[in-house]
DSSP file (Angstrom, degrees, kcal/mol; ACC not computed):
  #  RESIDUE AA STRUCTURE BP1 BP2  ACC     N-H-->O    O-->H-N    N-H-->O    O-->H-N    TCO  KAPPA ALPHA  PHI   PSI    X-CA   Y-CA   Z-CA
    1    1 A M              0   0    0      0, 0.0     2,-0.3     0, 0.0     3,-0.0   0.000 360.0 360.0 360.0 145.9    0.0    0.0    0.0
    2    2 A D     >  -     0   0    0      1,-0.2     4,-1.9     2,-0.0     5,-0.2  -0.533 360.0-143.8 -77.1 134.7    1.2    3.5   -0.8
    3    3 A I  H  > S+     0   0    0     -2,-0.3     4,-2.2     1,-0.2    -1,-0.2   0.863 100.5  55.9 -69.1 -34.2    2.1    5.4    2.3
    4    4 A H  H  > S+     0   0    0      2,-0.2     4,-2.4     1,-0.2    -1,-0.2   0.880 106.7  50.4 -66.3 -37.1    0.7    8.7    0.8
    5    5 A Q  H  > S+     0   0    0      2,-0.2     4,-2.7     1,-0.2     5,-0.2   0.919 109.5  50.6 -63.0 -47.1   -2.7    7.0    0.3
    6    6 A I  H  X S+     0   0    0     -4,-1.9     4,-2.6     1,-0.2     5,-0.2   0.935 110.6  50.0 -58.1 -49.2   -2.7    5.8    3.9
    7    7 A I  H  X S+     0   0    0     -4,-2.2     4,-2.8     2,-0.2    -2,-0.2   0.942 110.9  49.7 -55.4 -50.7   -1.9    9.4    5.1
    8    8 A R  H  X S+     0   0    0     -4,-2.4     4,-2.8     1,-0.2    -2,-0.2   0.936 111.6  47.6 -55.2 -51.8   -4.7   10.7    2.9
    9    9 A E  H  X S+     0   0    0     -4,-2.7     4,-2.5     2,-0.2    -1,-0.2   0.869 111.7  49.5 -58.1 -42.3   -7.2    8.2    4.3
   10   10 A L  H  X S+     0   0    0     -4,-2.6     4,-2.7    -5,-0.2    -1,-0.2   0.935 111.1  50.5 -64.5 -45.5   -6.1    8.9    7.9
   11   11 A N  H  X S+     0   0    0     -4,-2.8     4,-2.7     2,-0.2     5,-0.3   0.960 110.4  50.1 -57.4 -51.0   -6.5   12.7    7.3
   12   12 A D  H  X S+     0   0    0     -4,-2.8     4,-2.7     1,-0.3    -1,-0.2   0.940 111.1  48.2 -56.5 -49.9  -10.0   12.1    5.8
   13   13 A E  H  X S+     0   0    0     -4,-2.5     4,-2.4     1,-0.2    -1,-0.3   0.892 110.6  52.7 -61.0 -38.5  -11.0   10.1    8.9
   14   14 A R  H  X S+     0   0    0     -4,-2.7     4,-2.7     2,-0.2    -2,-0.2   0.924 108.6  49.2 -58.9 -46.3   -9.6   12.8   11.2
   15   15 A R  H  X S+     0   0    0     -4,-2.7     4,-2.6     1,-0.2    -2,-0.2   0.922 111.7  49.8 -59.9 -45.1  -11.7   15.5    9.4
   16   16 A H  H  X S+     0   0    0     -4,-2.7     4,-1.9    -5,-0.3    -1,-0.2   0.934 111.3  47.9 -56.3 -45.9  -14.8   13.3    9.8
   17   17 A L  H  X S+     0   0    0     -4,-2.4     4,-2.9     1,-0.2    -1,-0.2   0.894 109.0  54.0 -64.8 -38.6  -14.2   12.7   13.4
   18   18 A E  H  X S+     0   0    0     -4,-2.7     4,-3.2     1,-0.2     5,-0.2   0.935 107.0  51.8 -60.4 -42.1  -13.6   16.4   14.0
   19   19 A R  H  X S+     0   0    0     -4,-2.6     4,-2.0     2,-0.2    -1,-0.2   0.909 111.4  47.9 -55.1 -44.4  -17.0   17.1   12.4
   20   20 A I  H  X S+     0   0    0     -4,-1.9     4,-2.1     2,-0.2    -1,-0.2   0.928 111.9  48.9 -60.5 -47.7  -18.6   14.6   14.7
   21   21 A I  H  X S+     0   0    0     -4,-2.9     4,-2.7     1,-0.2    -2,-0.2   0.938 111.2  49.5 -62.0 -47.9  -16.9   16.1   17.7
   22   22 A E  H  X S+     0   0    0     -4,-3.2     4,-2.2     1,-0.2    -1,-0.2   0.878 110.4  50.5 -59.5 -38.0  -18.0   19.6   16.8
   23   23 A S  H  X S+     0   0    0     -4,-2.0     4,-2.0    -5,-0.2    -1,-0.2   0.903 112.2  47.2 -67.2 -40.7  -21.7   18.6   16.3
   24   24 A L  H  X S+     0   0    0     -4,-2.1     4,-2.1     1,-0.2    -2,-0.2   0.912 111.4  50.5 -71.8 -37.7  -21.7   16.9   19.7
   25   25 A E  H  X S+     0   0    0     -4,-2.7     4,-2.7     2,-0.2    -2,-0.2   0.906 109.1  52.4 -60.5 -40.9  -20.1   20.0   21.3
   26   26 A M  H  X S+     0   0    0     -4,-2.2     4,-2.5     1,-0.2    -2,-0.2   0.922 107.7  51.5 -62.8 -42.9  -22.7   22.1   19.7
   27   27 A V  H  X>S+     0   0    0     -4,-2.0     5,-2.3     1,-0.2     4,-0.7   0.925 112.2  46.9 -53.3 -50.8  -25.5   19.8   21.2
   28   28 A V  H ><5S+     0   0    0     -4,-2.1     3,-0.8     1,-0.2    -1,-0.2   0.907 111.6  50.8 -68.2 -42.5  -23.9   20.2   24.7
   29   29 A R  H 3<5S+     0   0    0     -4,-2.7    -1,-0.2     1,-0.2    -2,-0.2   0.901 112.5  45.3 -63.6 -39.5  -23.6   24.0   24.4
   30   30 A T  H 3<5S-     0   0    0     -4,-2.5    -1,-0.2    -5,-0.2    -2,-0.2   0.521 111.3-117.6 -82.1  -2.7  -27.2   24.5   23.3
   31   31 A G  T <<5 +     0   0    0     -3,-0.8    -3,-0.2    -4,-0.7    -4,-0.1   0.824  68.6 140.5  69.9  34.2  -28.5   22.2   26.0
   32   32 A G      < +     0   0    0     -5,-2.3    -4,-0.2    -6,-0.2     3,-0.1   0.582  45.8  94.0 -80.9 -15.6  -30.0   19.8   23.4
   33   33 A G  S    S-     0   0    0     -6,-0.6     2,-0.4     1,-0.2     0, 0.0  -0.081  97.9 -61.2 -72.5-178.7  -28.9   16.9   25.5
   34   34 A S        +     0   0    0      1,-0.2    -1,-0.2     2,-0.0    -2,-0.1  -0.498  50.5 174.1 -65.1 115.8  -31.0   15.0   28.0
   35   35 A T        +     0   0    0     -2,-0.4    -1,-0.2    -3,-0.1    -2,-0.1   0.441  45.3 107.8-101.1  -1.4  -32.0   17.5   30.8
   36   36 A K  S    S-     0   0    0      1,-0.1     3,-0.1     3,-0.0    -2,-0.0  -0.628  72.7-124.0 -81.2 125.2  -34.2   15.1   32.6
   37   37 A P        -     0   0    0      0, 0.0     3,-0.1     0, 0.0    -1,-0.1  -0.292  35.3 -93.1 -70.1 151.8  -32.6   14.0   35.9
   38   38 A P        -     0   0    0      0, 0.0     2,-0.1     0, 0.0     0, 0.0  -0.350  46.6-108.1 -63.9 143.3  -32.3   10.3   36.4
   39   39 A S        -     0   0    0     -3,-0.1     2,-0.4     1,-0.1    -3,-0.0  -0.398  26.2-123.6 -72.1 144.6  -35.3    8.7   38.2
   40   40 A R        -     0   0    0     -2,-0.1     2,-0.3    -3,-0.1    -1,-0.1  -0.746  30.5-165.8 -86.2 132.3  -34.8    7.6   41.7
   41   41 A R        +     0   0    0     -2,-0.4     2,-0.2     2,-0.1     0, 0.0  -0.785  43.3  41.8-115.2 156.0  -35.6    3.9   42.2
   42   42 A G  S    S-     0   0    0     -2,-0.3     2,-0.2     2,-0.0    -2,-0.0  -0.622  96.0 -26.7 107.6-163.6  -36.2    2.0   45.4
   43   43 A R        -     0   0    0     -2,-0.2     2,-0.1     1,-0.1    -2,-0.1  -0.543  61.8-113.0 -86.8 145.6  -38.0    2.9   48.6
   44   44 A K        -     0   0    0     -2,-0.2     2,-0.2     1,-0.1    -1,-0.1  -0.481  36.6-110.2 -72.3 151.9  -38.5    6.4   49.9
   45   45 A S        -     0   0    0     -2,-0.1     2,-0.4     1,-0.0    -1,-0.1  -0.535  29.4-140.7 -84.7 157.7  -36.7    7.2   53.0
   46   46 A M        -     0   0    0     -2,-0.2     2,-0.1    -3,-0.0    -3,-0.0  -0.958   7.4-135.2-124.4 136.8  -38.9    7.6   56.2
   47   47 A D     >  -     0   0    0     -2,-0.4     4,-2.0     1,-0.1     3,-0.3  -0.336  36.8 -95.0 -82.7 172.7  -38.2   10.3   58.9
   48   48 A A  H  > S+     0   0    0      1,-0.2     4,-1.9     2,-0.2     5,-0.2   0.834 123.1  54.0 -57.4 -40.4  -38.4    9.3   62.6
   49   49 A V  H  > S+     0   0    0      2,-0.2     4,-1.9     1,-0.2    -1,-0.2   0.918 107.9  48.6 -63.0 -46.0  -41.9   10.3   63.0
   50   50 A G  H  > S+     0   0    0     -3,-0.3     4,-2.4     1,-0.2    -2,-0.2   0.877 110.2  51.9 -58.8 -40.6  -43.1    8.2   60.2
   51   51 A R  H  X S+     0   0    0     -4,-2.0     4,-2.1     1,-0.2    -1,-0.2   0.843 108.7  51.3 -64.5 -36.4  -41.2    5.2   61.6
   52   52 A Q  H  X S+     0   0    0     -4,-1.9     4,-2.6     2,-0.2    -1,-0.2   0.870 109.2  50.9 -70.7 -35.7  -42.8    5.7   64.9
   53   53 A E  H  X S+     0   0    0     -4,-1.9     4,-2.2     2,-0.2    -2,-0.2   0.938 112.8  45.7 -64.7 -46.0  -46.3    5.8   63.3
   54   54 A V  H  X S+     0   0    0     -4,-2.4     4,-2.3     2,-0.2    -2,-0.2   0.846 111.6  52.6 -65.6 -36.0  -45.7    2.6   61.4
   55   55 A S  H  X S+     0   0    0     -4,-2.1     4,-2.1    -5,-0.2    -1,-0.2   0.941 110.6  45.9 -67.4 -41.7  -44.3    1.0   64.5
   56   56 A A  H  X S+     0   0    0     -4,-2.6     4,-2.1     2,-0.2    -2,-0.2   0.893 113.3  50.8 -59.9 -42.2  -47.4    1.9   66.5
   57   57 A R  H  X S+     0   0    0     -4,-2.2     4,-1.9     1,-0.2    -1,-0.2   0.878 110.7  47.2 -65.7 -37.7  -49.6    0.7   63.8
   58   58 A M  H  X S+     0   0    0     -4,-2.3     4,-2.6     2,-0.2     5,-0.3   0.883 109.5  54.3 -73.3 -37.5  -47.9   -2.6   63.4
   59   59 A K  H  X S+     0   0    0     -4,-2.1     4,-2.1     2,-0.2    -2,-0.2   0.930 110.3  46.8 -58.7 -48.0  -47.9   -3.2   67.2
   60   60 A R  H  X S+     0   0    0     -4,-2.1     4,-2.1     1,-0.2    -2,-0.2   0.906 112.2  50.9 -56.1 -45.7  -51.7   -2.6   67.2
   61   61 A Y  H  X S+     0   0    0     -4,-1.9     4,-2.2     1,-0.2    -2,-0.2   0.926 113.3  43.2 -65.8 -45.1  -52.1   -5.0   64.2
   62   62 A W  H  X S+     0   0    0     -4,-2.6     4,-2.3     2,-0.2    -1,-0.2   0.851 112.4  53.6 -73.9 -31.2  -50.1   -7.9   65.8
   63   63 A A  H  X S+     0   0    0     -4,-2.1     4,-2.2    -5,-0.3    -1,-0.2   0.917 110.6  46.8 -68.4 -39.2  -51.8   -7.4   69.2
   64   64 A R  H  X S+     0   0    0     -4,-2.1     4,-2.6     2,-0.2    -2,-0.2   0.898 111.0  52.7 -64.0 -41.8  -55.2   -7.7   67.4
   65   65 A R  H  X S+     0   0    0     -4,-2.2     4,-2.2     2,-0.2    -2,-0.2   0.876 110.3  46.7 -60.8 -41.2  -54.0  -10.8   65.6
   66   66 A R  H  X S+     0   0    0     -4,-2.3     4,-2.9     2,-0.2     5,-0.2   0.929 111.8  51.4 -69.3 -42.0  -52.9  -12.4   68.9
   67   67 A E  H  X S+     0   0    0     -4,-2.2     4,-2.6     1,-0.2     5,-0.2   0.952 112.5  46.2 -62.4 -47.2  -56.2  -11.5   70.5
   68   68 A E  H  X S+     0   0    0     -4,-2.6     4,-2.4     1,-0.2    -1,-0.2   0.910 113.3  48.5 -65.6 -36.6  -58.2  -13.0   67.6
   69   69 A R  H  X S+     0   0    0     -4,-2.2     4,-2.2     2,-0.2    -1,-0.2   0.939 112.8  48.0 -68.1 -44.6  -56.0  -16.1   67.6
   70   70 A A  H  X S+     0   0    0     -4,-2.9     4,-2.5     2,-0.2    -2,-0.2   0.888 111.4  51.3 -64.8 -39.3  -56.4  -16.6   71.4
   71   71 A A  H  X S+     0   0    0     -4,-2.6     4,-1.7    -5,-0.2    -1,-0.2   0.942 109.0  50.5 -59.8 -50.8  -60.2  -16.1   71.1
   72   72 A G  H  X S+     0   0    0     -4,-2.4     4,-1.0    -5,-0.2    -2,-0.2   0.874 110.8  49.7 -58.8 -39.6  -60.4  -18.7   68.4
   73   73 A A  H ><>S+     0   0    0     -4,-2.2     5,-2.3     1,-0.2     3,-0.7   0.931 108.1  52.1 -64.8 -45.2  -58.4  -21.1   70.6
   74   74 A M  H ><5S+     0   0    0     -4,-2.5     3,-0.7     1,-0.3    -1,-0.2   0.821 106.2  54.8 -63.1 -28.3  -60.6  -20.6   73.6
   75   75 A A  H 3<5S+     0   0    0     -4,-1.7    -1,-0.3     1,-0.2    -2,-0.2   0.793 109.1  47.9 -68.1 -30.2  -63.6  -21.3   71.4
   76   76 A Q  T <<5S-     0   0    0     -4,-1.0    -1,-0.2    -3,-0.7    -2,-0.2   0.327 122.2-107.3 -95.7   4.4  -62.1  -24.6   70.4
   77   77 A G  T < 5S+     0   0    0     -3,-0.7     2,-0.3    -4,-0.3    -3,-0.2   0.646  80.5 120.9  80.7  16.4  -61.3  -25.5   74.1
   78   78 A R      < -     0   0    0     -5,-2.3    -1,-0.3    -6,-0.1    -2,-0.1  -0.748  66.2-109.9-104.7 157.0  -57.5  -25.0   73.9
   79   79 A S     >  -     0   0    0     -2,-0.3     4,-1.5     1,-0.1    -1,-0.0  -0.485  26.0-116.1 -84.2 163.0  -55.6  -22.4   76.1
   80   80 A A  H  > S+     0   0    0      1,-0.2     4,-2.3     2,-0.2     5,-0.2   0.849 113.4  55.5 -67.1 -35.5  -54.2  -19.4   74.4
   81   81 A S  H  > S+     0   0    0      2,-0.2     4,-2.4     1,-0.2    -1,-0.2   0.865 103.4  53.8 -65.6 -32.7  -50.6  -20.4   75.3
   82   82 A D  H  > S+     0   0    0      2,-0.2     4,-2.5     1,-0.2    -1,-0.2   0.913 110.2  48.4 -61.3 -40.6  -51.0  -23.7   73.6
   83   83 A T  H  X S+     0   0    0     -4,-1.5     4,-2.0     2,-0.2     5,-0.2   0.942 113.3  45.9 -66.2 -45.9  -52.1  -21.9   70.5
   84   84 A L  H  X S+     0   0    0     -4,-2.3     4,-2.3     1,-0.2     5,-0.2   0.906 113.0  50.6 -63.2 -41.9  -49.2  -19.4   70.6
   85   85 A T  H  X S+     0   0    0     -4,-2.4     4,-1.9     1,-0.2     5,-0.2   0.927 110.3  49.1 -67.1 -41.4  -46.7  -22.1   71.3
   86   86 A R  H  X S+     0   0    0     -4,-2.5     4,-1.8     1,-0.2    -1,-0.2   0.866 112.6  46.6 -63.7 -36.1  -47.9  -24.3   68.4
   87   87 A T  H  X S+     0   0    0     -4,-2.0     4,-1.3     2,-0.2    -1,-0.2   0.885 110.0  55.2 -76.1 -33.8  -47.8  -21.4   65.9
   88   88 A A  H  < S+     0   0    0     -4,-2.3    -2,-0.2    -5,-0.2    -1,-0.2   0.901 112.7  41.1 -60.2 -38.9  -44.3  -20.4   67.1
   89   89 A H  H  < S+     0   0    0     -4,-1.9    -1,-0.2    -5,-0.2    -2,-0.2   0.836 108.1  60.2 -81.4 -32.2  -43.0  -23.8   66.5
   90   90 A A  H  <        0   0    0     -4,-1.8    -1,-0.2    -5,-0.2    -2,-0.2   0.749 360.0 360.0 -70.4 -20.4  -44.8  -24.3   63.2
   91   91 A G     <        0   0    0     -4,-1.3    -1,-0.1    -5,-0.1    -3,-0.1   0.367 360.0 360.0  66.9 360.0  -43.0  -21.3   61.9
């Protein structure tokens, strides 16, 4: 291959790349790129007050569940402690 031809092809390629770079720089200068901030995924963070509210709500929920289960056991003639022990071991 002729060395002069290789140099010409490389220069042509350089000019082509320079045009591409200039057009990309123009897009960046004019703000034509993506201006939308990336979306945040995952769970929202919770402040201390929110955590306390959820904690109180879940304590009421589980207390009510225990009461309902104990009441159901009493109706079937078993003690509440038997029912709680069985469910704890059944896992």
